[in-house]
C-alpha positions, -999 to +999 in steps of 0.1 A: -145+198-094-118+207-067-083+192-072-082+168-043-119+155-054-103+142-088-073+131-075-093+107-056-117+100-083-090+090-103-075+068-074-110+051-068-110+038-101-076+031-104-077+012-070-105-006-084-090-018-115-054-027-097-074-047-070-092-064-100-055-075-115-046-085-085-074-111-079-074-124-113-037-133-112-035-165-110+005-169-096+014-187-065+038-175-039+074-190-056+065-189-088+085-170-113+051-148-119+048-144-085+066-110-082+046-097-112+013-101-087+029-086-062+036-053-082-001-049-087-004-057-043+025-029-042+000-004-063-030-011-044-014-002-013+004+031-027-035+038-037-049+034-004-018+056+006-032+086-016-066+078-002-056+078+032-036+113+027-062+130+012-096+118+021-104+140+051-092+174+059-064+162+080-046+130+070-052+103+095-023+091+109-028+058+123-043+049+084-014+064+072+013+043+091-008+012+086-010+015+048+034+026+051+035-009+073+019-027+043+037-011+019+072-017+035+063-056+036+057-059+001+086-036-009+108-063+008+097-085-019+118-061-045+148-048-027+157-073+004+188-056+007+171-026+024+163-045+057+126-030+054+111-055+080+127-046+107+116-011+101+082-020+096+079-037+130+096-009+149+075+015+132+042-008+146+057-016+181+060+028+184+026+035+171+011+008+196+027+024+223+016+059+211-023+044+209 
């Protein structure tokens, strides 16, 4: 099996497990456990990025851009001083202009 297919196979398994963990986590926004649940979402979105990069012969820029936007939004919870929300918004505005 070629290595790209192997990575995607493992990614698919990890993605399913990560999504399951996220959905089963009962934390609500504002609770002490909220960031723990958000870690699963961050992992899920990261796996989407891997899939977007490797599924086709040529990476899909629009799909990668949407994945990056989502990652930036969630990363704001973990590194609020980085001011990622304005960057995410700017990136999406630029993508709309180029579409």
